[in-house]
ROROKE-169141 format. One record per atom (N, C-alpha, C, O, CB): x, y, z; residue in three letters. Coordinates in steps of 0.05 Angstrom, whole numbers, plus 5000, padded with zeros to 4 digits. Glycine has a CB too. Example, Ala and Ser with C-alpha at 12.3 -4.5 7.8 and 13.67 -1.06 7.14 Angstrom:
526448865156Ala;524649105156Ala;526449345156Ala;528549345169Ala;522649115181Ala;525749555142Ser;527349795143Ser;525850015157Ser;526850235161Ser;528249885114Ser;
//
This chain:
619025388778Unk;618425398743Unk;615825458742Unk;614225318755Unk;618825098724Unk;614725758724Unk;612125798726Unk;611125648708Unk;612225438701Unk;611226048724Unk;608325768695Unk;607325648674Unk;608125758646Unk;608425648625Unk;604625638677Unk;608326068655Unk;609526108633Unk;611726118617Unk;612126148593Unk;609126228632Unk;613526078639Unk;616325908632Unk;616125688608Unk;617325678587Unk;617225738661Unk;614225528620Unk;613825228615Unk;612725278587Unk;613725148568Unk;611625058638Unk;609825518581Unk;609825498547Unk;612025618538Unk;612925498518Unk;607325648531Unk;613425828545Unk;615425968527Unk;617625818514Unk;619125868495Unk;616626178543Unk;617525568535Unk;619825388527Unk;619125198514Unk;620825138497Unk;621325278547Unk;616525008512Unk;614824908488Unk;614824998468Unk;615024858448Unk;612524908490Unk;614825348469Unk;613225468442Unk;615625498428Unk;615625508403Unk;611225768444Unk;618425538446Unk;620925578422Unk;620825298412Unk;620925298387Unk;624625668435Unk;620725088422Unk;622124848414Unk;619724758390Unk;620524578376Unk;622624608443Unk;617024858384Unk;615824768362Unk;614825038347Unk;613025048331Unk;613624558370Unk;616525268357Unk;616525498331Unk;614325688333Unk;613725808313Unk;616225358301Unk;613125718352Unk;610025808359Unk;611626168358Unk;613926218365Unk;608225638399Unk;609226388348Unk;609426598346Unk;608426718376Unk;608326558394Unk;608126668322Unk;607826938379Unk;608127108409Unk;604927088411Unk;604027028433Unk;609827508410Unk;602927138386Unk;600427088388Unk;599226838392Unk;596926828401Unk;599727158370Unk;600326668388Unk;599926418393Unk;600026268418Unk;598426088425Unk;601226338381Unk;602826388434Unk;602826408458Unk;601626498484Unk;601626428508Unk;603926448456Unk;600326738465Unk;598426868484Unk;595526728488Unk;594026718508Unk;598027168474Unk;595226598459Unk;592826428459Unk;592126258477Unk;589726228483Unk;592726308442Unk;594826058492Unk;595425838500Unk;595725978525Unk;594625818541Unk;597625668487Unk;596226108534Unk;596026188566Unk;593226338572Unk;592526368596Unk;598726408574Unk;591826428554Unk;588426588557Unk;587226308556Unk;584926298566Unk;587126848528Unk;588026108547Unk;586025868555Unk;584525808583Unk;582225778589Unk;587525638552Unk;587225828599Unk;585625768636Unk;587626028650Unk;589025988669Unk;586725308659Unk;587526308636Unk;587726488650Unk;590526498671Unk;590826588694Unk;585226478661Unk;592826318647Unk;595126298656Unk;597126518659Unk;599126478672Unk;596026128643Unk;596726748647Unk;597026978644Unk;597427198665Unk;598727398664Unk;595527008631Unk;595627088686Unk;594827348702Unk;595027208731Unk;595626968733Unk;591427498693Unk;594427388753Unk;594827248781Unk;592427118793Unk;590327238789Unk;595827438800Unk;592426958805Unk;590326748817Unk;587926978824Unk;588327208832Unk;591726538848Unk;585126838820Unk;583327078829Unk;583127008856Unk;582527218869Unk;580427108815Unk;583426778874Unk;583426888902Unk;585627058909Unk;585127188930Unk;583426688922Unk;587727108900Unk;590027238903Unk;588927558898Unk;589627758911Unk;592327118881Unk;587527558878Unk;586727838873Unk;585027898891Unk;585828068907Unk;585627898849Unk;582327768894Unk;581327758911Unk;581127838945Unk;579727988959Unk;581427618903Unk;582827668950Unk;583127688986Unk;586427728991Unk;587627739013Unk;581927319005Unk;587427758966Unk;590327938980Unk;589928168992Unk;589928189016Unk;592628018960Unk;589528378976Unk;589028638991Unk;587228619015Unk;587028829027Unk;587828838972Unk;586028429023Unk;584028539053Unk;586128359069Unk;587028479088Unk;579728429058Unk;587128139065Unk;588828029084Unk;590728249089Unk;590828279113Unk;590127769075Unk;592028389079Unk;594528539074Unk;593828779094Unk;595228879112Unk;595028649039Unk;591828809089Unk;590229059102Unk;588929049128Unk;588629239143Unk;588229129086Unk;587928729132Unk;588128719159Unk;590528629180Unk;590428659204Unk;586328579164Unk;592228549169Unk;595328469175Unk;596528789184Unk;597928799204Unk;597228319141Unk;595829089167Unk;596929309171Unk;594729379202Unk;596029479219Unk;596829519142Unk;592929349207Unk;591529449221Unk;592129269252Unk;592129369274Unk;588729459208Unk;592529009245Unk;593928859265Unk;596328949278Unk;596628899302Unk;594428639255Unk;597929059265Unk;600929069262Unk;600629349286Unk;601529379308Unk;602429129223Unk;599029489270Unk;598929839277Unk;597829819313Unk;598629939332Unk;595930069249Unk;595529619310Unk;594329649338Unk;596229539356Unk;596129639379Unk;591729509342Unk;598229319350Unk;599929179365Unk;601429349379Unk;601529399404Unk;601429009351Unk;603029459350Unk;605029649352Unk;604529919374Unk;606430049382Unk;605329749322Unk;602029979381Unk;600930259395Unk;601830089425Unk;603030189443Unk;596730379389Unk;600829809425Unk;599729749450Unk;602929669463Unk;603229729487Unk;596929479448Unk;605429519448Unk;607729559455Unk;609629759459Unk;611529759475Unk;608429459446Unk;608729989438Unk;609930249448Unk;609430379475Unk;611130489488Unk;609230439431Unk;606030349486Unk;605930379510Unk;607530279533Unk;608330399553Unk;604230319513Unk;608030039524Unk;608529879555Unk;611629769549Unk;612429579562Unk;605929549562Unk;613329929528Unk;616029969534Unk;616830129537Unk;619230169539Unk;617429909524Unk;614930319540Unk;615930669550Unk;614030719579Unk;613230939586Unk;614730969519Unk;613630449595Unk;611730509615Unk;613130689641Unk;611730789658Unk;610530199625Unk;615330719640Unk;616730869662Unk;617531119646Unk;618231319658Unk;619530719677Unk;617331139618Unk;618531409604Unk;616131539600Unk;616531779598Unk;620231399576Unk;613631469599Unk;611231629592Unk;609931659619Unk;609731479635Unk;609331499570Unk;608731969622Unk;606731969646Unk;604231849633Unk;604031789609Unk;606132289659Unk;601731799658Unk;599931649648Unk;597831759634Unk;596131659621Unk;599031519666Unk;598632099642Unk;596032209616Unk;597332129586Unk;596032039567Unk;595532629616Unk;599532189586Unk;600832139556Unk;600431819549Unk;599831749526Unk;604532219555Unk;600631619571Unk;600231319559Unk;596831329554Unk;595531159541Unk;601331019584Unk;595531559568Unk;591931459567Unk;591831599541Unk;590631459524Unk;589131589597Unk;592831889529Unk;592831939511Unk;593431849482Unk;592131929462Unk;593432059517Unk;595531669480Unk;596631519462Unk;594931279454Unk;594631209431Unk;599131439471Unk;593431129483Unk;591430909471Unk;588631049467Unk;586730939454Unk;591030629492Unk;588531219476Unk;585531359464Unk;585831419441Unk;584531289424Unk;584531619476Unk;587331619433Unk;587731599406Unk;587831489391Unk;586831569370Unk;588631639399Unk;589331209395Unk;588730959376Unk;585130909382Unk;584130939360Unk;591030629386Unk;583730859396Unk;581130849390Unk;579330979381Unk;577130919373Unk;580430789402Unk;580831259385Unk;578531499371Unk;579131549340Unk;577531639323Unk;578831849389Unk;582531439335Unk;583131459300Unk;581031269292Unk;579031339279Unk;586631339287Unk;581630999303Unk;580630709288Unk;576830799281Unk;575830819259Unk;581130359319Unk;575730839306Unk;573530889309Unk;572131139284Unk;570131119270Unk;573630959339Unk;573931329285Unk;573231559270Unk;573331509237Unk;571931609220Unk;575131779280Unk;575731319234Unk;575831259214Unk;575231059204Unk;576631019185Unk;577231289211Unk;573330879209Unk;571430689203Unk;569430869190Unk;568830799167Unk;570330529227Unk;568231069200Unk;565831299185Unk;566831449164Unk;565531569146Unk;564731529205Unk;569831449168Unk;569731729149Unk;571131559123Unk;570931659101Unk;571932069165Unk;572831279125Unk;573331189101Unk;571930909099Unk;573230729111Unk;576331179098Unk;569930819089Unk;568530659093Unk;570730299080Unk;570330059086Unk;565530779078Unk;572330399065Unk;573230209045Unk;575430049069Unk;576029809068Unk;574730369012Unk;576530289092Unk;579330219101Unk;577330079133Unk;578530099154Unk;582230559104Unk;575329979133Unk;573730009160Unk;574329749175Unk;573829709199Unk;570430069155Unk;575529529154Unk;576529329171Unk;578829289186Unk;579129149206Unk;576429179160Unk;581029479168Unk;583529499188Unk;583129639208Unk;583929589230Unk;586029589177Unk;581429909200Unk;581130059229Unk;579930019247Unk;580330119269Unk;580430259231Unk;577729809240Unk;576329669268Unk;578529559278Unk;579129649300Unk;573829419263Unk;580329349267Unk;581829249284Unk;583729419308Unk;584129369331Unk;583229119267Unk;584829709287Unk;586729819311Unk;585029959331Unk;585730019354Unk;589030059300Unk;581929989317Unk;580130089351Unk;579629909367Unk;578829979389Unk;577030199350Unk;580029659363Unk;577729399381Unk;581329389406Unk;581629429430Unk;576428909350Unk;583629319379Unk;586129229396Unk;587129479422Unk;587229439446Unk;588829179370Unk;587529709407Unk;586929929424Unk;586629989454Unk;588030059473Unk;585029989417Unk;582929879447Unk;580729879465Unk;581929689491Unk;581829759514Unk;577729759449Unk;583029419481Unk;584329359495Unk;585729399518Unk;585429369542Unk;584929329487Unk;587929499498Unk;590629659508Unk;589129879533Unk;589929909556Unk;592529879476Unk;587529979524Unk;585930179547Unk;585729989573Unk;587429969590Unk;582430299537Unk;583929879572Unk;583329739585Unk;584929619606Unk;584029579629Unk;582629619572Unk;587029579598Unk;589629419603Unk;591129599623Unk;591929539645Unk;591629349574Unk;591529869609Unk;592330099629Unk;590430169644Unk;591730209664Unk;593330329619Unk;588030229651Unk;586930229669Unk;586429979694Unk;585430059715Unk;585430319658Unk;586829789690Unk;587229569704Unk;590329529720Unk;590529439743Unk;586629349684Unk;592929649700Unk;595529599712Unk;596029879727Unk;597529869747Unk;597829519689Unk;594830119718Unk;594730339734Unk;594230429757Unk;595630569771Unk;594030429729Unk;591230309760Unk;589130459778Unk;588630149797Unk;586830149814Unk;585830619757Unk;590129899793Unk;589329739805Unk;587129619823Unk;587329549846Unk;590429749809Unk;584629609804Unk;581429669798Unk;580629369813Unk;578229319818Unk;580229709759Unk;582629189818Unk;581428919830Unk;579928729814Unk;579628489818Unk;579528979850Unk;578928889792Unk;578028699777Unk;579528469771Unk;582028459773Unk;577428789758Unk;576928179759Unk;579327949757Unk;579527999725Unk;577928169716Unk;578527569769Unk;580927889710Unk;581927909689Unk;579827869662Unk;579727969640Unk;584127719691Unk;578327699673Unk;575727529659Unk;574327809658Unk;573427859636Unk;573727239679Unk;573827999676Unk;571628199679Unk;572328439649Unk;571028519630Unk;571828369717Unk;576328509662Unk;576628689641Unk;575928599608Unk;575128759591Unk;579528779645Unk;576528229600Unk;576628169574Unk;572928099569Unk;571828059547Unk;579127889570Unk;571728089594Unk;569028169578Unk;566928459584Unk;564428479580Unk;567127909584Unk;568828669594Unk;567828899585Unk;569428999561Unk;568229169547Unk;567729089606Unk;572128939551Unk;572928859526Unk;570428809506Unk;569128999496Unk;574628589531Unk;569928589503Unk;567628399493Unk;565528579488Unk;564628589465Unk;566728179513Unk;564528709507Unk;561428829511Unk;562629109499Unk;561329189479Unk;559628829550Unk;564529259504Unk;565429499486Unk;565929459457Unk;565429619439Unk;567929609497Unk;566729279454Unk;567729189427Unk;564829089405Unk;564529079381Unk;570028889434Unk;563629039422Unk;561128879401Unk;559929089390Unk;558929029369Unk;558528669416Unk;559629369397Unk;558229579379Unk;559529679348Unk;558729719326Unk;558029849397Unk;562529699364Unk;564429649334Unk;564429439316Unk;564829489293Unk;567029649337Unk;564129249322Unk;564128979313Unk;561128939290Unk;561228849267Unk;563928769344Unk;558829029305Unk;556029019288Unk;557029229268Unk;556829139245Unk;552929119305Unk;557929459268Unk;557829689252Unk;559629619228Unk;558729639205Unk;558829949269Unk;562729529233Unk;564729449213Unk;563629189192Unk;564429129169Unk;567629359232Unk;561929089206Unk;562028749190Unk;563828659172Unk;563528659148Unk;559728679173Unk;565728579185Unk;568128449171Unk;568328169192Unk;567928169216Unk;571228669171Unk;569127969177Unk;570127649184Unk;572827679196Unk;573527489209Unk;570327429155Unk;574627889195Unk;576727939213Unk;576628089237Unk;578428059254Unk;578328049201Unk;574428249242Unk;574428339266Unk;572528109281Unk;573127979302Unk;573428659267Unk;569928079265Unk;567627879285Unk;571327589302Unk;571627499324Unk;563627589245Unk;572427569286Unk;574527339293Unk;575827499313Unk;575427399335Unk;576627219266Unk;577027689315Unk;578527869333Unk;577027809356Unk;577927699376Unk;578728179325Unk;574427889354Unk;571727899378Unk;571327649387Unk;570127609407Unk;568727999366Unk;572027519377Unk;571627179384Unk;573027099395Unk;572326969415Unk;571626989368Unk;575227129390Unk;577627019400Unk;576727239438Unk;576327139460Unk;581227139372Unk;576827489433Unk;576827609459Unk;574127569483Unk;574427619507Unk;577227889451Unk;571627469468Unk;568827449480Unk;570827059498Unk;571427049522Unk;564827429444Unk;571226899483Unk;572626629484Unk;574026659502Unk;573126509520Unk;574026539463Unk;576026779511Unk;578126889530Unk;576826979558Unk;577426899580Unk;579727159515Unk;575127149550Unk;573627189579Unk;572226979589Unk;572626939612Unk;571627399579Unk;569926769571Unk;569226539584Unk;571326329595Unk;570826149611Unk;567526429568Unk;573726359581Unk;575826169597Unk;576226269617Unk;575526109635Unk;578426099587Unk;577126489626Unk;578126669644Unk;575926589672Unk;576426529695Unk;578027009630Unk;573626629658Unk;571226659684Unk;571526409693Unk;572026379717Unk;567726719676Unk;571126179675Unk;571425889682Unk;573725859712Unk;573525769735Unk;572725729651Unk;575825979698Unk;578825879714Unk;578426169745Unk;579526119766Unk;582925969682Unk;577226339742Unk;576426519766Unk;574626309790Unk;575326299814Unk;574326799752Unk;572726169780Unk;570926019788Unk;571325789801Unk;569725679816Unk;569825979772Unk;573425729794Unk;575025459804Unk;577525529821Unk;579525389821Unk;576125279776Unk;577125759836Unk;579025799854Unk;581725849843Unk;583525769857Unk;579025589871Unk;582325969820Unk;583626089797Unk;585725799793Unk;588125829792Unk;585226449804Unk;584425559791Unk;585825429792Unk;585525229760Unk;583225139763Unk;585625339819Unk;586325149741Unk;585724949719Unk;584924719729Unk;586324529723Unk;587824889702Unk;583124699741Unk;582624469752Unk;579224319736Unk;578124489721Unk;582724549786Unk;578124109737Unk;576023999733Unk;575123809759Unk;575323569755Unk;576323879708Unk;574523859775Unk;573223709802Unk;570323679805Unk;568623839798Unk;573823869827Unk;569823429815Unk;566623409811Unk;564523689814Unk;562623769800Unk;565523189835Unk;566123799841Unk;564724069848Unk;565124299833Unk;564824529840Unk;565324169874Unk;565724229811Unk;566824499787Unk;565524509763Unk;566024649743Unk;570124479775Unk;562624229768Unk;561124139741Unk;559324399734Unk;559424459710Unk;559023829746Unk;558124499746Unk;556324729744Unk;558525009735Unk;557525199724Unk;554524759776Unk;560524999740Unk;561725169729Unk;562825109698Unk;562525289682Unk;563625219748Unk;563824909690Unk;563624779668Unk;561224839658Unk;561325059646Unk;564124519672Unk;559424759658Unk;557124699642Unk;556225009634Unk;555325079612Unk;554724519660Unk;556825139656Unk;556425419649Unk;557125589620Unk;555725679602Unk;557725529669Unk;560125569626Unk;562525659600Unk;562225469590Unk;562525529566Unk;565825719604Unk;561625179590Unk;560825019559Unk;558725249541Unk;559025359520Unk;558724659565Unk;557125239556Unk;554325399550Unk;554125629542Unk;552125709531Unk;552725419569Unk;556425789547Unk;556425989540Unk;557926049509Unk;557426229493Unk;557226109561Unk;560525769507Unk;561225849487Unk;560325749462Unk;561325779440Unk;563325849488Unk;557425569471Unk;555825409445Unk;554825629435Unk;554925679411Unk;553425169452Unk;553125839458Unk;552026059451Unk;553026239428Unk;551926329408Unk;551926199472Unk;555326259438Unk;556626449422Unk;558026329394Unk;558626499377Unk;558726579439Unk;558426059388Unk;558425929364Unk;555825989345Unk;555626079322Unk;558725639371Unk;553025869369Unk;551025869349Unk;550026189335Unk;549526249312Unk;548425719364Unk;550126309355Unk;550326629349Unk;552326719317Unk;551426829297Unk;552226769381Unk;554126659320Unk;555926649292Unk;555326559268Unk;555626709249Unk;557926539293Unk;554326269265Unk;552926109254Unk;550326139244Unk;549226009226Unk;553125949266Unk;549426339259Unk;546226379251Unk;545926539224Unk;547726639212Unk;544626559275Unk;543526559218Unk;542826799194Unk;542526979187Unk;542327069164Unk;541826829186Unk;542627139223Unk;542827419232Unk;545127499235Unk;545727739232Unk;541627469253Unk;547527249244Unk;550227209249Unk;551127349225Unk;552127579225Unk;551126919251Unk;550527189204Unk;551927129178Unk;550827509163Unk;552227689154Unk;550026749157Unk;548727489167Unk;547927869155Unk;549628029164Unk;550428199148Unk;545028039167Unk;550828029194Unk;551928249212Unk;555728189199Unk;557628319207Unk;551128159257Unk;555927979178Unk;558627989172Unk;559227779181Unk;559527639161Unk;560228179181Unk;559727619204Unk;560627389214Unk;561027249191Unk;559027239176Unk;559127269233Unk;563427099183Unk;564327029161Unk;565026699169Unk;564226589190Unk;566727229152Unk;566426599150Unk;567226299161Unk;569826319175Unk;570726119187Unk;567526059137Unk;571226539174Unk;573026379199Unk;572426519222Unk;573526429242Unk;576426369196Unk;570926699226Unk;569726729247Unk;568126489264Unk;568126439288Unk;568326909241Unk;566726379243Unk;565926169264Unk;567025869261Unk;565925669270Unk;562926159266Unk;569025879247Unk;571725679252Unk;573125719278Unk;573225529294Unk;574025729229Unk;574225939283Unk;574926009304Unk;572525949334Unk;573125819353Unk;575826279297Unk;571126029332Unk;569226039353Unk;568425759360Unk;567925709383Unk;566826209346Unk;568125599343Unk;568025339342Unk;570425159358Unk;570425009378Unk;567925279314Unk;572425249339Unk;575925139356Unk;575525209384Unk;575425029401Unk;579425339345Unk;575425439388Unk;576125499414Unk;573225329427Unk;573925209447Unk;576625879421Unk;571125289423Unk;569225159434Unk;570124889448Unk;569824779470Unk;567325129416Unk;571924819418Unk;572524489425Unk;574224399439Unk;574124189451Unk;573124329406Unk;577024649442Unk;579424719462Unk;577924729481Unk;578024509493Unk;581324999459Unk;576124899493Unk;574824879522Unk;574824629532Unk;576324519549Unk;572124969524Unk;572624539520Unk;571324289526Unk;572924039529Unk;572323899548Unk;569524249507Unk;575023949511Unk;576923869508Unk;578523829538Unk;578623659557Unk;577824039488Unk;579524069530Unk;581524229561Unk;580524089578Unk;581723889587Unk;581124589573Unk;577824169587Unk;576624139620Unk;576223789611Unk;574923659628Unk;572724389631Unk;576623689597Unk;576223339608Unk;579223289620Unk;580023179641Unk;575423059576Unk;580923429595Unk;583423269600Unk;583923349641Unk;584423169656Unk;586523429572Unk;583623579648Unk;583923649674Unk;582023479684Unk;582723419706Unk;583723939681Unk;579523349678Unk;578323149699Unk;579522859700Unk;578922689716Unk;575423109694Unk;581422849679Unk;583022619675Unk;585222609689Unk;585922379692Unk;583722599650Unk;586822789701Unk;588222749714Unk;588222979744Unk;589923119755Unk;590322719697Unk;585922939747Unk;585523009776Unk;585022759790Unk;585122529779Unk;583123199782Unk;584422809819Unk;584822549840Unk;581822469838Unk;580922289851Unk;586122639877Unk;580922559827Unk;577422439820Unk;576122499792Unk;575022699786Unk;574922599842Unk;576622259776Unk;575422379749Unk;572222449756Unk;570822349774Unk;575822139720Unk;571522599738Unk;568422749746Unk;567222719720Unk;568322719698Unk;568323109756Unk;565122699725Unk;563022649703Unk;563522889679Unk;561522879665Unk;559722679717Unk;565123059671Unk;566023199661Unk;566723039637Unk;565623089615Unk;567723319676Unk;568822839640Unk;569422709619Unk;567322599602Unk;567022639578Unk;571022519625Unk;565322419624Unk;563422339599Unk;561422569579Unk;560622559556Unk;561222139614Unk;561022799606Unk;559122979584Unk;560623149560Unk;559423249541Unk;557423199601Unk;564023169566Unk;565623349546Unk;565823019520Unk;565223049497Unk;569623519565Unk;566322829528Unk;565822599500Unk;562622649486Unk;562222649462Unk;565822199514Unk;560622709504Unk;558222679486Unk;557322969472Unk;555522999455Unk;555722559505Unk;559323219485Unk;558323389473Unk;560323379447Unk;559223429425Unk;558023629491Unk;562823329447Unk;564823279421Unk;562723119407Unk;561523239389Unk;568223089426Unk;562122909412Unk;560822809392Unk;558022919374Unk;557222899351Unk;560322589404Unk;557123019394Unk;554523229384Unk;555023389359Unk;553923399338Unk;553923459406Unk;557623519372Unk;558923729350Unk;560523569325Unk;560923669302Unk;561323939367Unk;561123379332Unk;562823199309Unk;560123079286Unk;560423039262Unk;564822859330Unk;558423049297Unk;555723009275Unk;554623169271Unk;553123149251Unk;553822849280Unk;554623369282Unk;553123679263Unk;554723739247Unk;553823779224Unk;552423969277Unk;557123789250Unk;559123879224Unk;559023639205Unk;559323689181Unk;562623939234Unk;558823439211Unk;558223199184Unk;556323139167Unk;556223029145Unk;558322969191Unk;554123249188Unk;551323269165Unk;551423439129Unk;552923629124Unk;548623469186Unk;550223349118Unk;550323469086Unk;549223789090Unk;550223989078Unk;547823249062Unk;547323789107Unk;546924049109Unk;548824259124Unk;549024509121Unk;544624059119Unk;549524179132Unk;551524409154Unk;554324299154Unk;555524329175Unk;550324429191Unk;555824149132Unk;558124039137Unk;560724239132Unk;561124409116Unk;558123819121Unk;562024139151Unk;564424339160Unk;567224179162Unk;567824039182Unk;563724499190Unk;568824229137Unk;571223929144Unk;573024069171Unk;574423929185Unk;574223839110Unk;572724299174Unk;575224439198Unk;574124449221Unk;575824459239Unk;576424759193Unk;571124449230Unk;570224319255Unk;569924089257Unk;569923989279Unk;568224389262Unk;569823989241Unk;569023609246Unk;572023579242Unk;572423359252Unk;566523379217Unk;573923649236Unk;576723549246Unk;577123659271Unk;578823529283Unk;579223619228Unk;576123899289Unk;577324029310Unk;575623829330Unk;576523799352Unk;577024379311Unk;573123699321Unk;571623539340Unk;572723249340Unk;572623089359Unk;568523549332Unk;573623209320Unk;574522939322Unk;578122939332Unk;579022789349Unk;573922799289Unk;579123089319Unk;581823109346Unk;581123129373Unk;582522979387Unk;583723369343Unk;579523259385Unk;578423269415Unk;576723079421Unk;575623099443Unk;577023509422Unk;575922839403Unk;575322569409Unk;577422449425Unk;577722369448Unk;574922409383Unk;579222459397Unk;582022319397Unk;583422339435Unk;583922159451Unk;584522549370Unk;583722629437Unk;584922719456Unk;583522639481Unk;585222559497Unk;585222989453Unk;581522629490Unk;580322489511Unk;579922129515Unk;580321969534Unk;577722609509Unk;579222109493Unk;579521769488Unk;582321699506Unk;582621649530Unk;580121669449Unk;584021719483Unk;587121759485Unk;588121699519Unk;589421529531Unk;588022119473Unk;586621979527Unk;587722109546Unk;586221859575Unk;587621749591Unk;586622509544Unk;582921829571Unk;582321639591Unk;584221289590Unk;585121139608Unk;578921629587Unk;583921279557Unk;586121019570Unk;589220989579Unk;590620789585Unk;586220839551Unk;589621279578Unk;592621349592Unk;591821339619Unk;593221179632Unk;594121669585Unk;589821459633Unk;589221479660Unk;589221139674Unk;590321049694Unk;586021659661Unk;587520999654Unk;586620779662Unk;589120549666Unk;588920369682Unk;584520709642Unk;591320589648Unk;593620409648Unk;594320529670Unk;594120419692Unk;595620399624Unk;595220789665Unk;597420809689Unk;596421019716Unk;597821179729Unk;600520949674Unk;594420969718Unk;593721079745Unk;594220909770Unk;592320749771Unk;590721139745Unk;595420869786Unk;595620719817Unk;598420509806Unk;599820379822Unk;591820469830Unk;598620519784Unk;601220269775Unk;603320399798Unk;603820629806Unk;602920299733Unk;604320149804Unk;606720219828Unk;609720059815Unk;611920169815Unk;605620049867Unk;609219809806Unk;610819729783Unk;611519589768Unk;609519459761Unk;611919729782Unk;614019499754Unk;614519519731Unk;615119839713Unk;614220049722Unk;612419369723Unk;616519819694Unk;617819959679Unk;615620139664Unk;615920379662Unk;619519789662Unk;613720019654Unk;610920219637Unk;611420049612Unk;609320049599Unk;611320639630Unk;613019939604Unk;613020009575Unk;611419829556Unk;611619849532Unk;615719999565Unk;610219699566Unk;607619489550Unk;606419689551Unk;606519819529Unk;605919199563Unk;604819829573Unk;602720019576Unk;603620159555Unk;602620109533Unk;602320169603Unk;605720349556Unk;607120559537Unk;605820459500Unk;604320569484Unk;611520499541Unk;606720319502Unk;607520109473Unk;604420019462Unk;604020059438Unk;609719739484Unk;602019899479Unk;599520009481Unk;598020239477Unk;596620279457Unk;599119979496Unk;598320399496Unk;597520659489Unk;598720809460Unk;597120939447Unk;598320819512Unk;601020789454Unk;601620899428Unk;599620699410Unk;597320789406Unk;605120889420Unk;600020519403Unk;598020359380Unk;595020379380Unk;593820339359Unk;598320079381Unk;593520429408Unk;591220439407Unk;591320729392Unk;589620769375Unk;589920389435Unk;593220959396Unk;593021239397Unk;593521299369Unk;592921519359Unk;594921369416Unk;594721079355Unk;595621089322Unk;593420949312Unk;592321089295Unk;598720919313Unk;592220719316Unk;589820699304Unk;586920839303Unk;585320799285Unk;589620529309Unk;586521029327Unk;584521069335Unk;584021319313Unk;582021369299Unk;584521109367Unk;587121479315Unk;587921759291Unk;587921619267Unk;586321729252Unk;591421929294Unk;588921409257Unk;587921259228Unk;585521329220Unk;584821479202Unk;587520959229Unk;583921159241Unk;580421059239Unk;579521379235Unk;577821429218Unk;578520859275Unk;580621589249Unk;579121889257Unk;579121919227Unk;576921929215Unk;580922179278Unk;581721949214Unk;582222119186Unk;580921939160Unk;580322039139Unk;585922179180Unk;580821659167Unk;579321489135Unk;577221619146Unk;576221749129Unk;579021079127Unk;575721639172Unk;572921779169Unk;571421959160Unk;569221979149Unk;572221809181Unk;573522159168Unk;573822449160Unk;573522469123Unk;571822569110Unk;577322569173Unk;575322359117Unk;575922329092Unk;573922259077Unk;573322379056Unk;577722189089Unk;572722039085Unk;570221919071Unk;568022079075Unk;566222079058Unk;569621639080Unk;567722249101Unk;565922369100Unk;565522669078Unk;563622759066Unk;565822389126Unk;568122779080Unk;569322969060Unk;568422879030Unk;566723009018Unk;572622989064Unk;569422689019Unk;568422588996Unk;566122558987Unk;565422558964Unk;569022408994Unk;564822549009Unk;561322439005Unk;560122749004Unk;558022858996Unk;559622189040Unk;561622819013Unk;559923149017Unk;560623328993Unk;559323528988Unk;561223349048Unk;562823238977Unk;563923418953Unk;562823208940Unk;561023368935Unk;567323528946Unk;561822938927Unk;561022878914Unk;557422968911Unk;556322958889Unk;562122658918Unk;556223048934Unk;553723128937Unk;553423398929Unk;551423468917Unk;552823088963Unk;555323578934Unk;555023888916Unk;555923828895Unk;556123998877Unk;556524168926Unk;
//
């Protein structure tokens, strides 16, 4: 039941006329759509349209892979890139969905070349090229949605590079420490660039920054988990805990408080700590059914999560009162 219905029912019981009902609804804009919906609803629909058109173009080429010639496949994908890029210049109001269309078609075009001509390139090289070629478009459009898509492409390139330089296996042995440090540093540079003053002026908004921070936390956390379940737990675990702790501290500061990033970093810390306890409890165990260890692990995980949620909420309330 909406507020208009509530007001109408109350007005009938009180014998109010229509003029008084309109006055009541106008007190808190109850007769109008939410302002946030009016502001962001059309943008969200436009972004969804650009995403669906770009994905539809790629899926069409994939579904008709045997029915279309190479020239036709190339023409379709290239037309998507060109139509989006030219549309950005011709219709500035539609630059965000058209930019998404062009960026997606660009990735499809690179995948087409990789699948058709077997260039021998690793997947990370295609994603890195995609990010490099899409950066001018993203800088020109200056839309948060496009920056978010580009951030996902760039972070995927970094993750695939790490996988390629660890023997194409998702592992974290002591010999892979340098690879992981380079990958973590690259994601850190990406997050700092998105959150910097120049990055904000170039259109990198809240969601692009949050997506970059979340992907960075996921990369660091997953590296630590791989290390925990390897034969030789390595320095990645300790360094991951340090990086996640610094990220949580930075996100909890009053000047740079961000509840989303703080929650992601805190969750990463929970995962690594509980994983470390699990390895300590079960590594090398050869006797017993392990029920006691499982119970202890569950209790510690629940207590740690409860303490984390309590701390995050306390920091959020403090930041809200300070604002």
